[in-house]
N, CA, C and O atoms as CSV, one atom per row, in Angstrom:
chain,resi,resn,atom,element,x,y,z
A,1,MET,N,N,-102.464,40.924,191.559
A,1,MET,CA,C,-103.065,41.939,191.922
A,1,MET,C,C,-103.994,42.952,191.595
A,1,MET,O,O,-103.910,43.730,190.645
A,2,LEU,N,N,-104.980,42.883,192.538
A,2,LEU,CA,C,-106.312,43.541,192.607
A,2,LEU,C,C,-105.787,45.110,192.756
A,2,LEU,O,O,-105.195,45.609,193.713
A,3,ARG,N,N,-106.186,45.722,191.525
A,3,ARG,CA,C,-106.674,47.264,191.684
A,3,ARG,C,C,-107.370,47.811,192.189
A,3,ARG,O,O,-107.130,48.958,192.565
A,4,ALA,N,N,-108.789,47.059,192.448
A,4,ALA,CA,C,-109.923,47.827,192.208
A,4,ALA,C,C,-111.251,46.823,192.598
A,4,ALA,O,O,-111.084,45.609,192.482
A,5,VAL,N,N,-112.303,47.238,192.968
A,5,VAL,CA,C,-113.159,46.643,193.085
A,5,VAL,C,C,-114.355,47.186,192.585
A,5,VAL,O,O,-115.192,47.205,193.488
A,6,ALA,N,N,-114.927,47.779,191.193
A,6,ALA,CA,C,-115.720,48.297,191.389
A,6,ALA,C,C,-117.022,47.951,191.660
A,6,ALA,O,O,-117.119,46.758,191.950
A,7,VAL,N,N,-118.715,48.944,191.678
A,7,VAL,CA,C,-120.120,48.025,191.781
A,7,VAL,C,C,-120.676,49.410,191.502
A,7,VAL,O,O,-120.230,50.504,191.848
A,8,GLY,N,N,-121.940,49.051,190.674
A,8,GLY,CA,C,-123.157,49.796,190.815
A,8,GLY,C,C,-123.716,48.816,190.781
A,8,GLY,O,O,-123.553,47.596,190.760
A,9,GLY,N,N,-125.386,50.555,190.776
A,9,GLY,CA,C,-127.158,50.086,190.517
A,9,GLY,C,C,-127.583,51.055,190.102
A,9,GLY,O,O,-127.213,52.150,189.677
A,10,TYR,N,N,-129.112,50.065,190.425
A,10,TYR,CA,C,-130.118,51.492,190.329
A,10,TYR,C,C,-131.313,51.421,191.243
A,10,TYR,O,O,-131.696,50.461,191.911
A,11,ALA,N,N,-131.679,52.287,191.169
A,11,ALA,CA,C,-132.547,52.254,192.309
A,11,ALA,C,C,-134.097,53.127,190.924
A,11,ALA,O,O,-134.162,54.026,190.086
A,12,ALA,N,N,-135.113,51.930,191.617
A,12,ALA,CA,C,-136.431,52.075,190.346
A,12,ALA,C,C,-137.525,53.105,191.190
A,12,ALA,O,O,-138.587,52.869,191.765
A,13,VAL,N,N,-136.720,54.383,190.970
A,13,VAL,CA,C,-137.493,55.727,191.548
A,13,VAL,C,C,-136.637,57.205,190.482
A,13,VAL,O,O,-135.494,57.496,190.130
A,14,VAL,N,N,-137.948,57.739,190.332
A,14,VAL,CA,C,-137.050,58.989,189.917
A,14,VAL,C,C,-137.078,59.510,190.682
A,14,VAL,O,O,-138.000,59.119,191.398
A,15,GLU,N,N,-136.228,60.825,191.359
A,15,GLU,CA,C,-136.004,61.729,192.092
A,15,GLU,C,C,-134.732,62.718,191.866
A,15,GLU,O,O,-133.697,62.072,191.700
A,16,PRO,N,N,-134.566,64.073,191.822
A,16,PRO,CA,C,-133.630,64.819,190.978
A,16,PRO,C,C,-132.480,64.677,192.970
A,16,PRO,O,O,-131.339,65.138,192.983
A,17,VAL,N,N,-133.004,64.106,194.139
A,17,VAL,CA,C,-131.481,64.664,194.827
A,17,VAL,C,C,-131.643,62.721,195.784
A,17,VAL,O,O,-132.598,62.214,196.372
A,18,GLY,N,N,-130.036,62.119,195.465
A,18,GLY,CA,C,-130.138,61.132,196.933
A,18,GLY,C,C,-129.452,60.779,196.839
A,18,GLY,O,O,-129.079,61.060,195.700
A,19,THR,N,N,-128.033,59.549,197.795
A,19,THR,CA,C,-127.325,60.007,198.141
A,19,THR,C,C,-126.998,57.844,197.758
A,19,THR,O,O,-127.530,56.950,198.416
A,20,CYS,N,N,-126.508,57.737,197.160
A,20,CYS,CA,C,-126.307,55.978,197.118
A,20,CYS,C,C,-124.718,55.281,198.507
A,20,CYS,O,O,-123.833,56.047,198.887
A,21,THR,N,N,-124.771,54.370,198.780
A,21,THR,CA,C,-123.931,54.276,199.712
A,21,THR,C,C,-123.469,52.527,199.475
A,21,THR,O,O,-124.233,51.640,199.094
A,22,LEU,N,N,-122.611,52.440,199.681
A,22,LEU,CA,C,-121.968,51.039,199.377
A,22,LEU,C,C,-121.231,51.051,200.909
A,22,LEU,O,O,-120.742,51.992,201.533
A,23,ARG,N,N,-121.390,49.253,201.335
A,23,ARG,CA,C,-121.040,49.214,202.190
A,23,ARG,C,C,-120.531,48.042,202.158
A,23,ARG,O,O,-121.285,47.094,201.937
A,24,LEU,N,N,-118.792,47.770,202.424
A,24,LEU,CA,C,-117.780,46.489,202.214
A,24,LEU,C,C,-117.397,45.825,203.754
A,24,LEU,O,O,-116.738,46.505,204.540
A,25,VAL,N,N,-117.718,44.873,204.009
A,25,VAL,CA,C,-117.770,44.058,205.072
A,25,VAL,C,C,-116.507,42.546,205.267
A,25,VAL,O,O,-116.925,41.393,205.379
A,26,HIS,N,N,-115.876,42.692,205.269
A,26,HIS,CA,C,-114.963,41.352,205.491
A,26,HIS,C,C,-114.217,41.445,206.950
A,26,HIS,O,O,-113.304,42.271,206.960
A,27,ALA,N,N,-114.453,40.706,208.260
A,27,ALA,CA,C,-113.200,39.709,209.096
A,27,ALA,C,C,-113.453,40.778,209.789
A,27,ALA,O,O,-112.375,41.003,210.338
A,28,GLY,N,N,-114.326,41.735,210.179
A,28,GLY,CA,C,-114.387,42.964,211.049
A,28,GLY,C,C,-114.295,44.189,210.427
A,28,GLY,O,O,-115.124,45.003,210.835
A,29,LYS,N,N,-113.367,44.668,209.360
A,29,LYS,CA,C,-113.219,45.383,208.851
A,29,LYS,C,C,-114.087,45.746,207.866
A,29,LYS,O,O,-114.311,45.278,206.749
A,30,VAL,N,N,-114.697,46.996,208.700
A,30,VAL,CA,C,-115.943,47.753,206.904
A,30,VAL,C,C,-114.471,49.175,206.095
A,30,VAL,O,O,-113.463,49.645,206.622
A,31,VAL,N,N,-114.963,49.347,204.976
A,31,VAL,CA,C,-115.072,50.333,203.642
A,31,VAL,C,C,-116.654,50.234,203.744
A,31,VAL,O,O,-117.536,49.376,203.768
A,32,THR,N,N,-116.440,52.131,203.808
A,32,THR,CA,C,-117.628,52.281,203.007
A,32,THR,C,C,-117.280,53.537,202.029
A,32,THR,O,O,-116.411,54.400,201.901
A,33,LEU,N,N,-118.104,53.245,201.611
A,33,LEU,CA,C,-118.529,55.034,200.541
A,33,LEU,C,C,-119.450,55.310,199.964
A,33,LEU,O,O,-120.009,54.402,199.348
A,34,LYS,N,N,-120.033,56.732,199.906
A,34,LYS,CA,C,-120.346,57.506,199.407
A,34,LYS,C,C,-121.126,58.278,198.941
A,34,LYS,O,O,-121.694,59.044,199.720
A,35,HIS,N,N,-121.362,58.328,197.803
A,35,HIS,CA,C,-121.706,59.126,196.553
A,35,HIS,C,C,-123.053,59.769,196.014
A,35,HIS,O,O,-123.959,58.965,196.234
A,36,THR,N,N,-123.749,61.449,195.103
A,36,THR,CA,C,-124.289,61.282,195.426
A,36,THR,C,C,-125.033,60.765,193.833
A,36,THR,O,O,-124.480,60.954,192.749
A,37,ALA,N,N,-126.101,60.233,193.974
A,37,ALA,CA,C,-127.050,59.676,192.704
A,37,ALA,C,C,-127.342,59.941,191.430
A,37,ALA,O,O,-128.326,59.202,191.389
A,38,ASN,N,N,-127.287,60.409,190.318
A,38,ASN,CA,C,-127.786,60.111,188.913
A,38,ASN,C,C,-128.735,59.792,188.401
A,38,ASN,O,O,-128.855,58.608,188.087
A,39,SER,N,N,-129.792,60.745,188.117
A,39,SER,CA,C,-131.011,60.254,187.601
A,39,SER,C,C,-131.588,61.245,186.679
A,39,SER,O,O,-131.858,62.446,186.680
A,40,ASP,N,N,-131.688,59.866,185.608
A,40,ASP,CA,C,-132.402,60.420,184.103
A,40,ASP,C,C,-134.450,59.379,183.845
A,40,ASP,O,O,-135.161,58.775,184.649
A,41,ALA,N,N,-134.551,59.589,182.869
A,41,ALA,CA,C,-136.442,59.748,183.077
A,41,ALA,C,C,-136.347,58.241,183.654
A,41,ALA,O,O,-137.427,57.652,183.630
A,42,THR,N,N,-135.688,57.801,183.963
A,42,THR,CA,C,-136.665,55.952,183.924
A,42,THR,C,C,-135.627,55.476,186.043
A,42,THR,O,O,-135.800,54.594,186.884
A,43,THR,N,N,-135.232,55.982,185.994
A,43,THR,CA,C,-134.695,55.662,187.301
A,43,THR,C,C,-133.154,56.309,188.044
A,43,THR,O,O,-132.806,57.387,187.562
A,44,VAL,N,N,-132.577,55.946,188.745
A,44,VAL,CA,C,-131.747,56.451,189.783
A,44,VAL,C,C,-130.091,55.775,189.197
A,44,VAL,O,O,-130.017,54.546,189.222
A,45,SER,N,N,-128.858,56.534,188.708
A,45,SER,CA,C,-128.222,55.729,188.651
A,45,SER,C,C,-126.667,55.688,190.009
A,45,SER,O,O,-125.691,56.428,190.131
A,46,CYS,N,N,-127.297,54.002,191.077
A,46,CYS,CA,C,-125.746,54.706,192.132
A,46,CYS,C,C,-124.108,53.388,191.399
A,46,CYS,O,O,-123.428,52.495,191.905
A,47,GLY,N,N,-124.200,54.104,189.941
A,47,GLY,CA,C,-122.848,53.494,189.394
A,47,GLY,C,C,-121.622,53.940,189.760
A,47,GLY,O,O,-121.786,54.688,190.723
A,48,GLY,N,N,-120.936,53.890,189.589
A,48,GLY,CA,C,-119.075,55.048,189.297
A,48,GLY,C,C,-118.710,54.285,190.718
A,48,GLY,O,O,-117.498,54.304,190.507
A,49,PHE,N,N,-118.827,53.550,192.154
A,49,PHE,CA,C,-117.515,53.418,193.353
A,49,PHE,C,C,-116.654,51.999,192.281
A,49,PHE,O,O,-116.943,51.025,191.586
A,50,SER,N,N,-115.400,52.821,192.825
A,50,SER,CA,C,-114.344,51.792,192.833
A,50,SER,C,C,-113.465,51.435,193.679
A,50,SER,O,O,-112.370,51.907,193.371
A,51,VAL,N,N,-113.438,50.830,194.590
A,51,VAL,CA,C,-112.484,51.047,196.433
A,51,VAL,C,C,-111.191,50.280,195.675
A,51,VAL,O,O,-111.166,49.405,194.809
A,52,PRO,N,N,-110.379,50.833,196.223
A,52,PRO,CA,C,-109.296,50.717,195.792
A,52,PRO,C,C,-108.361,49.514,196.346
A,52,PRO,O,O,-107.938,49.642,197.495
A,53,GLY,N,N,-107.940,48.126,195.467
A,53,GLY,CA,C,-107.794,46.914,195.665
A,53,GLY,C,C,-106.670,47.175,197.106
A,53,GLY,O,O,-106.807,46.394,198.048
A,54,SER,N,N,-105.418,48.466,197.218
A,54,SER,CA,C,-104.951,48.792,198.928
A,54,SER,C,C,-106.274,48.748,199.943
A,54,SER,O,O,-105.976,48.020,200.890
A,55,GLN,N,N,-106.974,49.016,200.016
A,55,GLN,CA,C,-107.929,48.802,200.938
A,55,GLN,C,C,-108.739,47.297,201.647
A,55,GLN,O,O,-109.300,46.851,202.648
A,56,LEU,N,N,-108.325,47.006,200.377
A,56,LEU,CA,C,-109.839,45.093,201.128
A,56,LEU,C,C,-108.144,44.073,200.907
A,56,LEU,O,O,-107.142,44.244,200.214
A,57,THR,N,N,-108.557,43.083,201.861
A,57,THR,CA,C,-107.177,42.215,202.028
A,57,THR,C,C,-108.167,41.309,201.552
A,57,THR,O,O,-109.340,41.675,201.484
A,58,ALA,N,N,-107.716,39.841,201.123
A,58,ALA,CA,C,-108.015,38.685,200.925
A,58,ALA,C,C,-109.565,38.136,201.452
A,58,ALA,O,O,-110.191,38.244,202.507
A,59,GLY,N,N,-109.734,37.717,200.590
A,59,GLY,CA,C,-110.772,36.766,200.984
A,59,GLY,C,C,-112.264,37.162,201.142
A,59,GLY,O,O,-112.403,38.356,201.410
A,60,PRO,N,N,-113.361,36.481,201.045
A,60,PRO,CA,C,-115.073,36.467,200.675
A,60,PRO,C,C,-115.503,38.453,201.405
A,60,PRO,O,O,-115.816,38.421,202.595
A,61,TRP,N,N,-115.506,39.583,200.912
A,61,TRP,CA,C,-116.268,40.354,201.372
A,61,TRP,C,C,-117.965,40.933,201.242
A,61,TRP,O,O,-118.603,41.544,200.385
A,62,GLN,N,N,-118.190,40.492,202.289
A,62,GLN,CA,C,-120.349,41.192,201.715
A,62,GLN,C,C,-119.943,42.472,201.552
A,62,GLN,O,O,-119.320,43.329,202.179
A,63,ALA,N,N,-120.864,42.240,199.810
A,63,ALA,CA,C,-120.725,44.280,199.177
A,63,ALA,C,C,-122.657,45.103,199.563
A,63,ALA,O,O,-123.463,44.756,198.699
A,64,VAL,N,N,-122.985,45.605,200.166
A,64,VAL,CA,C,-124.321,46.047,200.129
A,64,VAL,C,C,-124.457,47.211,199.497
A,64,VAL,O,O,-123.963,48.161,200.106
A,65,LEU,N,N,-125.038,47.488,198.326
A,65,LEU,CA,C,-126.097,48.584,197.405
A,65,LEU,C,C,-126.712,49.217,198.077
A,65,LEU,O,O,-127.499,48.476,198.665
A,66,SER,N,N,-126.973,51.310,198.680
A,66,SER,CA,C,-128.876,51.324,199.460
A,66,SER,C,C,-128.254,52.513,198.444
A,66,SER,O,O,-127.159,52.902,198.037
A,67,TYR,N,N,-129.677,52.829,198.306
A,67,TYR,CA,C,-130.181,54.483,197.501
A,67,TYR,C,C,-130.867,54.629,198.821
A,67,TYR,O,O,-131.489,53.789,199.470
A,68,ALA,N,N,-130.633,55.791,199.051
A,68,ALA,CA,C,-131.690,57.089,199.907
A,68,ALA,C,C,-132.259,58.845,199.509
A,68,ALA,O,O,-131.897,59.621,198.624
A,69,SER,N,N,-133.100,58.950,200.416
A,69,SER,CA,C,-132.884,60.476,200.049
A,69,SER,C,C,-133.991,61.051,200.923
A,69,SER,O,O,-133.767,60.520,202.011
A,70,SER,N,N,-134.933,61.743,201.051
A,70,SER,CA,C,-136.088,62.254,201.671
A,70,SER,C,C,-137.149,62.266,201.430
A,70,SER,O,O,-138.143,62.761,201.963
A,71,LYS,N,N,-136.869,61.377,200.105
A,71,LYS,CA,C,-138.815,60.434,199.838
A,71,LYS,C,C,-138.296,59.297,199.905
A,71,LYS,O,O,-139.221,58.486,199.926
A,72,SER,N,N,-137.463,58.860,199.944
A,72,SER,CA,C,-137.606,56.598,199.463
A,72,SER,C,C,-136.397,56.197,199.957
A,72,SER,O,O,-135.387,56.854,200.208
A,73,ALA,N,N,-136.734,54.534,200.108
A,73,ALA,CA,C,-135.022,54.381,200.704
A,73,ALA,C,C,-135.628,53.159,199.948
A,73,ALA,O,O,-136.727,52.762,199.560
A,74,GLY,N,N,-133.509,52.542,199.948
A,74,GLY,CA,C,-133.441,50.961,199.410
A,74,GLY,C,C,-132.624,50.264,199.934
A,74,GLY,O,O,-131.836,51.027,200.493
A,75,GLU,N,N,-132.397,49.465,200.059
A,75,GLU,CA,C,-131.354,48.544,200.208
A,75,GLU,C,C,-130.762,46.967,199.430
A,75,GLU,O,O,-131.035,45.845,199.857
A,76,ALA,N,N,-130.101,47.205,198.487
A,76,ALA,CA,C,-129.726,45.971,197.520
A,76,ALA,C,C,-129.350,45.147,198.083
A,76,ALA,O,O,-128.166,45.443,198.240
A,77,GLY,N,N,-129.667,43.419,198.963
A,77,GLY,CA,C,-129.203,41.904,199.434
A,77,GLY,C,C,-127.737,42.050,199.119
A,77,GLY,O,O,-127.138,42.485,198.135
A,78,PRO,N,N,-127.379,41.578,200.203
A,78,PRO,CA,C,-125.786,41.091,199.936
A,78,PRO,C,C,-125.494,40.770,199.012
A,78,PRO,O,O,-126.398,40.495,198.222
A,79,VAL,N,N,-123.546,40.559,198.404
A,79,VAL,CA,C,-123.336,40.241,196.822
A,79,VAL,C,C,-122.117,39.950,197.834
A,79,VAL,O,O,-121.986,40.921,198.579
A,80,THR,N,N,-121.150,38.898,198.117
A,80,THR,CA,C,-119.909,38.508,198.317
A,80,THR,C,C,-119.163,38.411,196.854
A,80,THR,O,O,-119.521,37.866,195.810
A,81,VAL,N,N,-117.866,39.228,197.230
A,81,VAL,CA,C,-116.821,40.158,196.386
A,81,VAL,C,C,-115.953,39.312,197.056
A,81,VAL,O,O,-115.714,39.264,198.263
A,82,LYS,N,N,-115.436,38.548,196.005
A,82,LYS,CA,C,-114.369,37.351,196.477
A,82,LYS,C,C,-112.818,38.274,195.958
A,82,LYS,O,O,-112.597,38.710,194.829
A,83,VAL,N,N,-111.937,38.370,197.144
A,83,VAL,CA,C,-110.754,39.057,196.964
A,83,VAL,C,C,-109.440,38.358,196.341
A,83,VAL,O,O,-109.147,37.411,197.070
A,84,PRO,N,N,-108.577,38.471,195.305
A,84,PRO,CA,C,-108.011,36.800,195.711
A,84,PRO,C,C,-106.621,37.751,196.836
A,84,PRO,O,O,-105.794,37.101,197.475
């Protein structure tokens, strides 16, 4: 049984406020989570996403992690997450 899918990443900017968004898509179902980014001296962290297995059905999901603020925005390329 899948307990959770954990996702994280970094944005190559340093700024105090921004939002990280995780979007998971499979067979017409979309799961979207957002949280405030955490900045340090050299990057902005988009870690800390955990999607409970109960929200996901079996099969390949496309995961996209993005970051946005009033000054910048970016998106990682899609990654396939295989849910058993």
